[in-house]
LUMTOR-915029 format. One line per field, with one value per residue: chain; residue in three letters; x, y, z of N, C-alpha, C in turn. Coordinates in Angstrom, 3 decimals, decimal comma. Example, Ala and Ser with C-alpha at 12.3 -4.5 7.8 and 13.67 -1.06 7.14 Angstrom:
# residues 2
unit = [A|A]
code = [ALA|SER]
n.px = [13,190|12,850]
n.py = [-5,690|-2,250]
n.pz = [7,800|7,080]
ca.px = [12,300|13,670]
ca.py = [-4,500|-1,060]
ca.pz = [7,800|7,140]
c.px = [13,200|12,900]
c.py = [-3,300|0,030]
c.pz = [7,800|7,870]
# end
This chain:
# residues 283
unit = [A|A|A|A|A|A|A|A|A|A|A|A|A|A|A|A|A|A|A|A|A|A|A|A|A|A|A|A|A|A|A|A|A|A|A|A|A|A|A|A|A|A|A|A|A|A|A|A|A|A|A|A|A|A|A|A|A|A|A|A|A|A|A|A|A|A|A|A|A|A|A|A|A|A|A|A|A|A|A|A|A|A|A|A|A|A|A|A|A|A|A|A|A|A|A|A|A|A|A|A|A|A|A|A|A|A|A|A|A|A|A|A|A|A|A|A|A|A|A|A|A|A|A|A|A|A|A|A|A|A|A|A|A|A|A|A|A|A|A|A|A|A|A|A|A|A|A|A|A|A|A|A|A|A|A|A|A|A|A|A|A|A|A|A|A|A|A|A|A|A|A|A|A|A|A|A|A|A|A|A|A|A|A|A|A|A|A|A|A|A|A|A|A|A|A|A|A|A|A|A|A|A|A|A|A|A|A|A|A|A|A|A|A|A|A|A|A|A|A|A|A|A|A|A|A|A|A|A|A|A|A|A|A|A|A|A|A|A|A|A|A|A|A|A|A|A|A|A|A|A|A|A|A|A|A|A|A|A|A|A|A|A|A|A|A|A|A|A|A|A|A|A|A|A|A|A|A|A|A|A|A|A|A]
code = [MET|SER|ILE|ALA|VAL|ILE|GLN|GLN|ARG|LEU|LEU|THR|TYR|GLN|ALA|LYS|SER|ILE|VAL|GLU|GLN|GLU|ASN|ALA|LEU|LYS|GLU|ILE|ALA|GLN|GLU|ILE|ALA|LEU|MET|ALA|LEU|ALA|ARG|ALA|GLU|PHE|PHE|THR|ILE|ALA|ALA|PHE|GLN|GLY|GLY|THR|SER|LEU|ARG|ILE|LEU|TYR|GLY|LEU|GLU|ARG|PHE|SER|GLU|ASP|LEU|ASP|PHE|VAL|LEU|LEU|LYS|PRO|ASP|LYS|TYR|PHE|ASN|TRP|ASP|ILE|TYR|ILE|LYS|ASN|MET|THR|GLU|GLU|PHE|SER|THR|TYR|GLY|PHE|THR|LEU|GLU|ALA|ILE|ASN|LYS|THR|LYS|LEU|ASP|LYS|ALA|VAL|LYS|THR|THR|PHE|LEU|LYS|ALA|ASP|SER|THR|GLY|GLY|MET|LEU|ILE|LEU|LYS|ASP|THR|ARG|THR|ASN|ARG|PRO|THR|LEU|LYS|ILE|LYS|LEU|GLU|ILE|ASP|THR|ASN|PRO|PRO|ALA|GLY|SER|THR|VAL|GLU|LEU|LYS|TYR|LEU|ASP|PHE|PRO|LEU|PRO|VAL|SER|ILE|GLN|THR|GLN|ASP|LEU|PRO|SER|LEU|PHE|SER|GLY|LYS|VAL|HIS|ALA|LEU|LEU|CYS|ARG|ASP|TYR|VAL|LYS|GLY|ARG|ASP|TRP|TYR|ASP|PHE|ALA|TRP|TYR|VAL|SER|ARG|LYS|THR|ALA|ILE|ASN|PHE|PHE|LEU|PHE|SER|HIS|ALA|ILE|GLN|GLN|LYS|GLY|PRO|TRP|LYS|ASN|GLN|GLY|ILE|VAL|MET|THR|PRO|GLU|TRP|LEU|LEU|GLN|ALA|LEU|THR|SER|LYS|ILE|LYS|GLY|ILE|ASP|TRP|VAL|ALA|ALA|LYS|LYS|ASP|VAL|ALA|ARG|PHE|LEU|LYS|PRO|SER|VAL|LEU|PRO|SER|LEU|GLU|VAL|TRP|SER|THR|GLU|PHE|PHE|LEU|SER|ARG|VAL|GLU|ILE|LEU|SER|LYS|TYR|LEU]
n.px = [84,942|82,001|79,729|77,898|77,452|76,482|74,022|72,466|71,945|70,133|67,842|66,748|65,498|63,108|62,298|59,879|60,231|62,496|62,923|62,577|64,711|67,096|67,188|67,568|70,076|71,895|71,713|72,875|75,548|76,552|76,502|78,757|80,587|80,565|81,300|83,979|84,806|85,042|86,679|88,978|89,479|88,137|86,103|87,084|87,806|85,701|81,720|78,770|76,255|73,003|70,497|70,862|72,168|69,556|68,817|69,702|70,665|68,665|66,273|64,519|62,136|62,230|64,507|67,776|69,964|72,402|76,242|76,833|78,795|80,633|83,191|84,898|86,452|87,566|89,763|91,225|93,047|91,833|91,657|90,163|91,745|93,168|91,099|89,327|91,543|91,100|88,370|87,920|89,576|88,463|85,459|86,156|86,328|83,624|83,251|83,610|84,220|85,784|85,178|86,517|85,689|87,063|85,302|85,810|86,411|88,408|88,346|86,358|84,701|83,068|83,790|84,125|83,179|82,498|81,697|81,942|80,623|80,888|79,587|81,901|80,833|79,032|75,855|72,929|70,703|67,501|65,235|63,387|64,201|66,295|68,508|70,290|72,160|72,203|75,068|76,240|75,908|77,362|77,493|79,477|80,339|82,057|81,635|83,941|84,281|82,668|79,978|80,199|79,058|77,781|76,663|77,902|77,080|77,681|76,969|75,881|77,075|75,605|76,023|78,603|80,190|80,324|80,573|81,778|80,328|80,270|78,007|76,246|73,900|70,403|68,597|71,152|70,868|68,857|68,642|70,391|68,895|66,255|67,822|68,263|66,011|65,209|67,035|67,457|67,442|65,658|62,901|62,641|61,548|62,421|63,444|61,157|59,697|61,539|61,403|58,620|59,100|60,909|59,385|57,010|58,516|58,986|61,653|64,259|65,636|69,488|69,480|71,647|74,204|72,398|71,964|74,206|75,247|72,890|74,129|76,658|75,931|73,572|70,666|70,682|73,282|75,706|74,042|74,133|71,427|69,286|68,917|65,639|62,932|60,802|61,302|62,275|59,932|58,099|59,701|59,440|56,546|56,328|57,515|56,557|53,966|55,001|55,405|55,202|53,044|52,727|54,558|56,632|55,956|56,366|59,190|59,682|58,486|59,888|61,254|60,473|58,825|56,445|54,366|55,007|53,752|50,891|51,354|51,782|49,825|48,388|49,790|49,978|49,854|48,245|48,540|51,408|51,543|50,180|52,096|54,083|52,676|52,679|55,280|55,801|54,612|56,607|59,220]
n.py = [81,725|84,170|86,819|86,235|83,344|83,879|85,308|83,382|81,465|82,816|83,589|80,815|80,880|82,431|85,173|87,712|89,979|92,718|91,833|89,039|88,569|89,580|87,288|85,331|86,112|86,119|83,225|81,843|83,057|82,067|79,269|79,500|80,575|77,640|75,917|76,749|76,782|73,781|73,009|74,203|71,897|72,222|70,723|68,635|69,575|70,002|70,583|71,725|73,255|74,515|76,672|77,866|75,132|73,597|74,310|74,198|72,023|70,260|70,796|73,083|75,353|77,588|80,885|81,500|83,579|83,002|81,346|78,805|76,826|74,136|72,447|69,292|68,781|70,092|73,379|75,630|77,621|77,800|79,348|81,904|82,906|81,512|79,915|82,160|83,682|81,832|81,404|84,481|84,181|82,207|83,189|86,031|84,587|84,586|87,048|88,651|90,700|90,565|90,841|90,692|91,201|90,408|89,559|87,876|87,649|87,568|85,978|84,194|81,628|80,970|81,939|84,419|86,025|88,341|88,059|90,717|91,045|92,508|93,258|93,087|93,883|95,368|95,577|93,175|91,688|91,230|89,263|91,147|93,651|96,159|96,178|97,399|96,113|95,201|95,437|92,093|90,233|88,227|86,131|84,179|81,901|79,751|77,176|76,552|75,054|72,481|70,975|67,933|64,997|65,240|63,845|63,047|63,695|63,052|65,358|66,453|69,410|71,077|73,321|76,055|74,437|70,957|69,402|67,698|68,042|67,975|67,869|68,367|65,290|64,978|64,590|65,592|68,382|68,759|68,645|71,262|72,728|73,140|73,162|75,845|76,964|77,301|78,322|80,900|84,354|85,940|86,245|84,485|84,043|82,459|80,131|78,902|78,209|76,029|74,445|73,293|72,076|70,290|68,614|68,002|65,775|63,964|63,872|63,129|63,404|64,146|63,218|62,720|64,639|67,307|67,342|67,577|70,305|72,026|71,449|73,211|75,375|78,187|78,921|76,544|75,794|73,783|72,770|69,966|68,504|66,005|65,272|64,414|63,038|63,972|66,419|67,881|67,967|69,456|71,967|72,978|73,748|75,610|77,037|77,877|79,189|81,430|83,149|85,962|85,637|87,072|88,719|86,595|85,571|87,823|88,237|85,695|86,215|87,184|85,687|83,722|82,584|84,230|82,285|80,724|81,912|81,730|79,256|80,612|81,435|79,701|79,704|79,775|79,815|77,627|75,916|75,441|73,775|71,758|70,776|69,921|67,949|66,112|65,802|64,298|61,918|60,481|60,970]
n.pz = [85,835|86,713|87,770|86,500|86,828|89,335|88,991|87,383|89,159|91,023|89,486|89,808|92,139|91,814|93,073|94,279|95,575|96,852|99,462|99,107|97,490|98,599|100,860|98,810|97,813|99,879|100,844|98,411|99,082|101,487|100,449|98,641|100,728|102,206|100,362|99,736|102,513|102,675|100,764|101,527|103,568|106,406|107,530|108,311|110,764|111,886|112,540|110,881|112,041|113,251|112,300|109,645|108,586|108,380|106,836|104,417|103,872|104,565|103,715|105,018|105,175|105,693|105,725|106,293|108,725|109,568|109,801|111,525|113,487|115,049|116,758|116,648|118,297|121,680|121,255|121,933|120,665|118,110|115,103|112,703|110,225|108,683|107,055|105,940|104,599|102,287|101,518|100,723|98,221|97,076|96,855|95,107|92,874|91,714|91,408|93,721|96,088|99,051|102,501|105,891|109,128|112,507|115,458|117,569|121,099|123,436|125,704|125,313|124,296|122,004|118,743|116,752|113,454|111,055|107,726|104,728|101,654|98,918|95,194|92,318|90,278|90,762|90,027|90,044|87,956|88,199|86,407|84,831|86,194|87,270|90,149|92,503|94,482|97,937|100,260|100,915|104,492|106,472|109,192|110,781|113,134|115,504|118,006|120,245|122,100|122,645|123,996|124,855|123,293|120,551|117,364|113,987|110,066|107,310|104,597|100,866|99,168|95,984|94,729|94,729|93,438|93,405|96,596|99,644|103,127|106,431|108,800|111,963|112,881|112,277|114,883|116,781|115,922|116,769|119,645|120,097|119,458|120,810|123,277|123,250|122,693|125,767|127,171|125,716|126,319|125,142|122,878|119,820|117,026|114,934|116,056|117,231|114,737|113,751|115,655|115,503|113,128|113,629|115,014|113,351|112,072|113,627|114,762|116,542|120,033|120,989|123,425|125,206|124,501|125,058|127,568|128,513|126,983|128,635|131,071|130,921|129,784|130,323|132,277|133,765|134,155|135,609|137,774|138,193|137,110|136,233|132,932|131,666|129,648|130,557|131,996|130,507|128,810|130,246|131,066|128,259|128,351|130,006|129,439|126,624|127,583|128,355|125,820|123,525|121,267|118,761|118,435|118,282|115,650|114,025|114,318|112,077|109,851|107,959|106,898|105,000|102,418|100,756|100,257|102,411|104,520|105,066|107,302|109,674|110,707|112,810|114,650|118,030|121,950|122,366|120,044|119,976|122,551|121,467|120,274|121,893|122,988|120,488|121,041|123,393|122,826|121,354|122,505]
ca.px = [83,408|81,814|78,703|76,672|77,263|75,264|72,802|71,647|71,885|69,467|66,853|66,233|64,420|62,144|62,075|59,396|60,622|63,388|63,477|62,936|65,592|68,196|67,099|68,217|71,531|72,569|71,948|74,185|76,957|76,548|77,168|80,036|81,061|80,627|82,005|85,301|85,132|84,866|88,040|90,381|89,231|87,613|85,016|87,743|87,706|84,323|80,148|77,994|75,306|72,214|68,913|71,334|72,140|68,777|68,165|70,764|71,079|67,953|64,959|63,959|61,498|62,956|65,686|68,426|71,361|74,289|76,569|77,372|79,440|81,079|84,378|85,117|87,087|87,906|90,644|91,048|93,552|91,172|91,613|89,534|92,343|93,448|89,927|89,434|92,185|90,549|86,941|88,676|90,163|86,822|84,747|86,654|85,955|82,639|82,616|82,489|85,181|85,089|85,786|86,265|85,795|87,118|84,387|85,966|86,819|89,635|87,625|85,192|84,686|82,388|84,414|83,255|83,683|82,064|82,330|80,964|80,867|80,398|79,884|82,699|79,786|77,833|74,469|72,327|69,541|66,541|64,426|63,123|64,621|67,953|68,566|71,225|72,286|73,287|76,367|75,933|76,603|77,255|78,343|80,320|80,532|82,199|82,339|85,529|84,497|81,069|79,398|80,329|77,887|77,421|76,495|77,783|76,899|78,300|75,881|76,943|76,262|76,073|76,435|78,947|80,798|80,319|81,654|81,221|79,716|80,217|77,301|75,542|72,971|68,875|68,867|71,882|70,784|67,360|68,830|70,871|67,702|65,722|68,770|68,506|64,781|64,865|68,155|67,737|66,843|64,934|62,451|63,335|60,154|63,051|63,431|59,610|59,376|62,545|60,768|57,394|59,875|61,554|58,289|56,446|58,776|59,166|63,122|64,135|66,430|70,138|69,665|73,286|74,049|71,531|72,068|75,713|74,604|72,069|74,930|77,656|75,865|72,087|70,232|70,604|74,625|76,376|73,347|73,552|69,966|69,490|67,685|64,995|61,907|59,778|61,845|62,340|58,672|57,858|59,891|59,207|55,406|56,407|58,534|55,453|53,094|55,035|55,560|54,387|53,114|52,311|56,140|57,461|55,493|56,976|60,307|60,306|57,996|60,140|62,446|59,670|58,359|54,820|53,513|54,458|53,177|50,017|51,508|51,843|48,289|47,706|50,649|49,468|49,932|47,591|49,592|52,536|51,475|50,071|53,762|54,870|52,148|53,290|56,768|55,541|54,645|57,427|60,758]
ca.py = [81,818|85,321|87,081|85,596|82,026|84,138|85,717|82,282|80,840|83,578|83,089|79,472|81,297|83,224|85,790|88,777|91,089|92,885|91,050|87,522|88,781|89,595|86,330|84,106|86,270|85,586|81,802|82,018|83,494|81,283|78,271|80,167|80,370|76,402|75,460|77,041|76,311|72,384|72,663|74,361|70,840|72,970|70,253|67,818|69,451|70,854|70,202|72,315|73,531|75,745|76,992|77,456|73,965|73,019|75,585|73,818|70,392|69,127|70,960|73,657|76,203|79,507|81,168|81,537|84,138|83,308|80,037|78,077|75,303|73,435|72,116|68,139|68,540|71,341|73,886|77,142|78,354|78,387|80,952|82,149|83,497|80,736|79,721|83,399|83,622|80,683|82,350|85,533|83,892|81,875|84,382|86,391|83,743|84,342|88,475|89,372|91,029|89,803|91,672|89,762|91,415|89,374|90,067|87,586|88,554|86,492|84,885|83,739|80,142|80,740|82,689|84,891|86,787|88,773|88,613|91,190|90,820|93,284|92,338|93,852|94,526|96,730|95,083|92,025|91,731|89,830|89,163|92,088|94,610|96,274|96,624|98,173|95,016|95,731|94,476|90,605|90,661|87,058|86,236|83,073|81,299|78,282|76,843|76,219|74,287|72,126|70,300|66,683|64,186|65,387|62,806|63,986|62,603|63,425|65,656|66,849|70,479|71,073|74,453|76,315|73,191|69,554|69,287|66,878|68,939|67,296|68,430|67,844|65,208|66,110|64,495|66,110|69,568|69,183|68,802|72,448|74,247|72,923|74,143|77,526|77,368|76,784|79,251|82,242|85,028|86,833|85,075|84,195|83,095|81,379|79,037|78,095|77,554|75,127|73,739|72,772|71,730|69,211|67,732|67,052|65,122|62,976|63,889|62,173|64,549|63,461|62,980|62,757|66,045|68,139|67,019|68,201|71,402|72,509|71,608|73,940|76,787|78,405|78,952|75,329|75,903|73,419|72,378|68,974|68,170|64,879|65,844|63,131|63,511|64,308|67,433|68,397|68,704|70,469|73,088|73,604|73,559|76,496|78,353|78,217|79,524|82,449|83,767|86,561|84,798|87,969|89,281|85,593|85,394|88,737|87,580|84,904|86,308|88,135|84,699|82,800|83,086|84,446|80,891|79,979|82,667|81,449|78,814|80,931|82,026|78,908|79,589|80,323|78,791|76,316|75,243|74,693|72,693|70,564|70,334|69,123|66,639|65,142|64,881|63,417|60,457|59,433|60,754]
ca.pz = [86,204|86,746|88,243|85,633|87,651|90,501|88,716|87,194|90,584|91,452|89,130|90,236|93,394|91,445|93,876|93,661|95,853|97,331|100,447|98,504|96,352|99,482|101,113|98,167|97,381|100,994|100,988|97,730|99,501|102,071|99,678|98,157|101,781|102,677|99,418|100,475|104,147|102,214|99,852|102,878|104,220|107,214|107,818|109,227|112,616|112,072|111,529|110,337|112,598|113,532|111,302|108,292|107,962|108,322|105,530|103,187|104,086|105,245|103,041|105,870|104,286|106,008|104,994|107,818|108,464|110,012|109,572|112,842|113,072|116,278|116,142|116,845|119,806|121,843|120,775|122,206|119,859|116,727|114,283|111,326|109,230|107,322|106,423|105,619|103,291|101,159|101,275|100,247|96,811|96,089|96,425|94,190|91,879|91,651|91,488|94,931|96,805|100,525|103,697|107,096|110,597|113,421|116,251|118,575|121,945|123,793|126,566|125,245|123,377|120,551|117,862|115,378|112,310|109,668|106,262|103,966|100,121|97,669|93,697|91,633|88,917|91,536|90,142|89,561|86,953|88,300|85,548|83,806|86,945|87,458|91,182|93,320|95,326|99,163|100,873|102,041|105,309|107,253|110,390|111,136|114,628|115,577|119,462|119,970|123,608|122,507|124,459|124,462|122,770|118,937|116,661|112,861|108,977|105,523|103,693|99,970|98,618|94,719|94,244|93,284|93,085|94,151|98,201|101,351|103,914|107,699|109,685|113,346|112,390|113,187|116,517|117,602|115,903|117,466|120,780|120,176|119,294|122,598|124,426|122,429|123,032|126,504|127,566|125,114|127,274|124,683|122,012|118,689|116,279|113,609|116,773|117,033|113,222|113,684|116,522|114,684|111,672|114,018|115,667|112,226|111,224|114,906|115,014|118,130|120,025|121,081|125,018|125,827|123,733|125,644|128,981|128,156|126,864|129,662|132,098|130,364|129,756|130,306|133,686|134,883|134,515|136,730|138,622|138,214|136,814|135,185|131,835|131,349|128,653|131,241|132,710|128,930|128,539|131,380|130,639|127,115|128,741|130,697|128,264|125,934|128,079|128,871|124,541|123,005|119,943|117,761|118,312|117,361|114,455|113,614|113,704|111,568|108,567|106,948|106,619|104,777|101,327|100,731|100,152|103,600|105,561|105,879|108,137|111,034|111,437|113,709|115,972|119,213|122,896|122,062|118,753|120,532|123,770|121,043|119,236|123,157|122,838|120,036|121,040|124,491|122,307|120,460|123,050]
c.px = [83,137|80,613|78,000|76,163|76,048|74,043|72,184|71,399|70,370|68,122|66,136|65,249|63,414|61,531|61,110|59,282|61,809|63,713|63,983|64,048|66,748|68,546|68,287|69,981|72,197|72,687|72,997|75,594|77,311|77,263|78,305|81,176|81,343|81,504|83,907|85,930|85,658|86,482|88,977|90,057|88,966|86,903|85,817|88,162|86,705|83,068|79,897|76,491|74,198|71,085|69,682|71,616|70,700|68,155|68,498|71,087|70,166|66,504|64,464|63,334|61,748|64,207|66,088|69,811|72,792|74,881|77,710|78,078|80,468|82,693|84,239|85,277|87,974|89,149|90,611|91,925|93,085|91,278|90,602|90,558|93,023|92,582|89,164|90,006|91,666|89,704|87,231|88,658|88,965|85,860|84,755|86,357|84,902|81,995|82,879|84,418|84,837|86,110|85,924|86,475|85,814|86,392|84,790|86,906|87,774|89,313|86,615|85,531|83,907|83,384|84,094|83,721|82,255|82,549|81,015|81,827|80,279|81,022|80,906|81,632|78,779|76,143|74,394|71,159|68,711|65,528|64,616|63,794|65,816|67,763|69,586|71,239|73,122|74,686|75,766|76,796|76,490|78,265|78,603|80,849|81,119|82,423|83,207|85,512|82,950|81,413|79,685|78,780|77,320|77,491|76,611|77,322|77,552|77,105|76,623|76,021|76,889|76,172|77,431|79,414|80,029|81,109|80,786|80,480|79,477|79,006|76,308|74,329|71,355|69,091|70,105|71,469|69,453|67,287|69,427|69,667|66,429|66,704|68,580|67,184|64,255|65,912|68,140|67,352|65,846|64,107|62,889|62,270|60,797|63,362|62,409|59,332|59,817|61,577|59,439|58,177|60,190|60,037|57,521|57,046|58,880|60,954|63,494|65,359|67,697|70,273|70,867|73,992|73,602|71,860|73,563|75,749|74,051|73,118|75,940|77,270|74,206|71,974|70,448|72,562|74,946|75,336|73,091|72,233|70,324|68,530|67,084|64,052|61,223|60,078|62,039|60,786|57,896|58,414|60,150|57,948|55,672|57,211|56,842|54,324|53,232|55,497|54,931|54,286|53,328|53,975|57,075|57,243|56,274|58,462|60,526|59,453|59,167|61,773|61,858|59,133|56,907|54,034|53,482|53,878|52,044|49,776|51,926|50,586|47,878|48,684|49,995|50,049|49,628|48,479|50,589|52,564|51,009|50,633|54,186|54,234|52,411|54,639|56,948|55,419|55,506|59,133|61,168]
c.py = [83,533|85,520|86,665|84,022|82,777|84,422|84,607|81,234|81,492|83,793|81,967|79,677|81,633|84,335|87,093|89,826|91,196|91,979|89,416|87,647|88,556|88,549|85,157|84,918|86,250|84,322|81,803|82,117|82,442|79,859|78,479|79,600|78,824|75,474|75,987|76,558|74,199|72,195|73,410|72,825|71,294|71,783|68,726|67,897|69,607|70,412|71,532|72,250|74,512|75,607|76,616|75,789|73,250|73,245|74,658|72,648|69,392|70,020|72,329|74,660|77,661|79,636|81,453|82,929|84,091|81,394|79,974|76,803|74,618|72,628|70,497|67,850|69,716|71,817|75,367|77,941|78,001|79,187|80,906|82,383|82,175|80,325|80,951|83,988|82,951|81,145|83,475|85,152|83,085|82,677|85,767|85,998|84,062|86,078|89,444|89,841|91,158|90,518|91,105|90,828|90,367|90,067|89,393|87,818|86,961|85,480|84,338|82,178|79,978|81,879|83,073|86,143|87,190|88,825|89,499|91,181|91,576|92,756|93,722|94,496|95,501|96,148|93,895|92,528|90,883|89,996|90,289|93,732|94,689|97,081|96,639|96,849|95,420|94,756|93,261|90,669|89,159|86,563|84,611|82,612|79,975|78,492|76,361|75,001|74,033|71,119|69,063|65,668|64,080|64,122|63,715|62,787|63,720|63,829|66,134|68,541|70,464|72,231|75,289|75,039|71,812|69,408|68,801|68,099|68,073|68,156|67,624|66,612|65,758|65,739|65,653|68,174|69,818|69,329|70,277|73,250|73,714|73,682|75,834|77,840|77,894|77,726|80,723|83,380|86,162|85,440|85,555|83,010|82,050|80,298|78,074|77,280|76,500|74,300|72,679|71,904|70,212|67,951|67,237|66,028|64,038|62,978|63,540|63,008|63,564|64,093|63,653|64,170|67,485|68,392|68,002|69,837|72,315|72,725|72,831|75,266|77,293|78,742|77,676|75,202|74,829|72,836|70,732|68,339|67,362|64,750|63,986|64,033|64,280|65,844|68,182|69,406|69,726|71,748|73,438|73,974|74,812|77,633|78,630|79,163|81,039|83,610|84,792|86,401|85,952|88,632|87,951|85,693|86,635|88,633|86,855|85,194|86,593|87,002|84,147|83,592|83,049|83,368|80,031|80,634|82,078|80,309|79,121|81,135|81,208|78,942|80,599|79,397|77,280|75,121|74,784|73,804|71,463|69,722|69,348|67,753|65,486|64,674|64,093|62,488|59,929|59,680|59,591]
c.pz = [86,596|87,469|87,556|86,112|89,030|90,396|87,968|88,054|90,986|90,774|89,543|91,442|92,905|92,552|93,852|94,637|96,628|98,471|100,324|98,107|97,423|100,304|100,121|97,952|98,764|101,362|99,845|97,957|100,372|101,855|99,302|99,322|102,316|101,729|100,117|102,074|103,394|101,787|100,350|103,589|106,272|108,203|108,419|110,585|112,961|111,647|111,628|111,209|112,916|112,297|109,657|107,826|107,867|106,929|104,130|102,939|103,863|104,702|103,773|105,153|104,648|105,648|106,291|107,540|108,633|109,904|110,506|113,001|114,567|116,049|117,114|118,444|120,097|121,614|120,861|121,651|118,321|116,233|112,867|110,271|108,328|106,186|105,568|104,314|102,107|101,091|100,496|98,540|96,209|95,889|95,508|92,460|91,132|91,570|92,764|95,507|98,388|101,652|105,190|108,281|111,106|114,987|117,370|119,581|122,836|124,788|126,386|124,017|121,929|119,803|116,407|114,926|111,561|108,650|105,161|102,308|99,340|96,004|92,872|90,498|89,476|91,063|89,627|88,783|87,391|87,214|84,602|84,900|87,471|88,625|91,735|94,748|96,704|99,519|101,362|102,890|105,687|108,109|110,635|112,536|114,416|117,217|119,453|121,689|123,877|123,714|123,894|124,101|121,433|118,059|115,143|111,367|108,255|104,767|102,175|99,643|96,864|94,001|94,977|92,557|93,952|95,828|98,725|102,327|105,764|108,597|111,032|112,414|113,083|114,603|117,735|117,243|116,618|118,858|120,947|119,864|120,938|123,848|124,170|122,968|124,489|127,885|126,933|126,090|126,379|123,942|120,597|117,847|115,432|115,043|117,317|115,993|113,779|114,686|116,472|113,343|112,638|114,532|114,748|111,518|112,360|114,829|116,096|118,488|120,735|122,674|125,728|125,561|124,810|126,977|129,023|127,734|127,611|131,122|131,884|130,397|129,990|132,009|134,513|134,768|135,508|137,720|139,021|138,257|136,143|134,424|131,794|130,757|129,427|131,897|131,782|128,784|129,315|130,931|129,224|127,738|128,989|130,215|127,293|126,044|128,458|126,937|124,068|121,523|118,880|117,542|117,657|115,789|113,250|113,233|112,620|110,337|107,894|106,290|105,361|103,731|101,276|100,996|101,198|104,745|106,107|106,868|109,484|111,559|112,532|114,664|117,378|120,516|122,667|120,602|119,538|121,553|122,625|120,690|120,503|123,295|121,942|120,577|122,209|123,910|121,798|121,315|123,912]
# end
């Protein structure tokens, strides 16, 4: 196989700008990494989670940056090295030289590594335009001491080769998202885009997982608060009233195709409070 496979895949995105092309290339690299992990039997011990899993496995319209995972059982000795070796070999098959930079802190449960992928060909041709392709950078993170309660399911990835991917199911993913919304100390518009996506599909929340996550990390850590739908709805309402929606829209806009950007025009305190109202009717 060669970089021609990547070029052919890139054409399917019909990218019309450098930003769109970069998003597409990063997603292609993410898919190669996922395939490599699957072939190394990584998904026998871990599950895919986060916004990229929504994008690649569940059809979310926005692009995503990182690959996030969670161990099925706590293991403080988990090490990325054996999987990096496999990914390096797989990326080389598709014309990429891979470099891994370990950023893990010994005292942290979340193990982080960065992948830098450079094309040995140096160029990619998109339609009639020849462009220098920037180095692709992907952050891999895995929670080695996850909160109890995740439910997983098996999904399938078709590119570059068919493989099975174990992922958190949508209710578990949604619980992780509302935890992030309430516990981040900064505004991330992509989180709110995902929140609206979940609510539009009337996705349930895995409250067992959410309750354990809230007790384990964030401002309510170890406070013994009993998580109920009423508590969550009130917490979300309070959070929404303090958001700068102009800044939130700016954060997510670069991850959306031009055809999807008009959906941000309705973003406001009132819009997201209406999402909470919808959520309240089916929790």
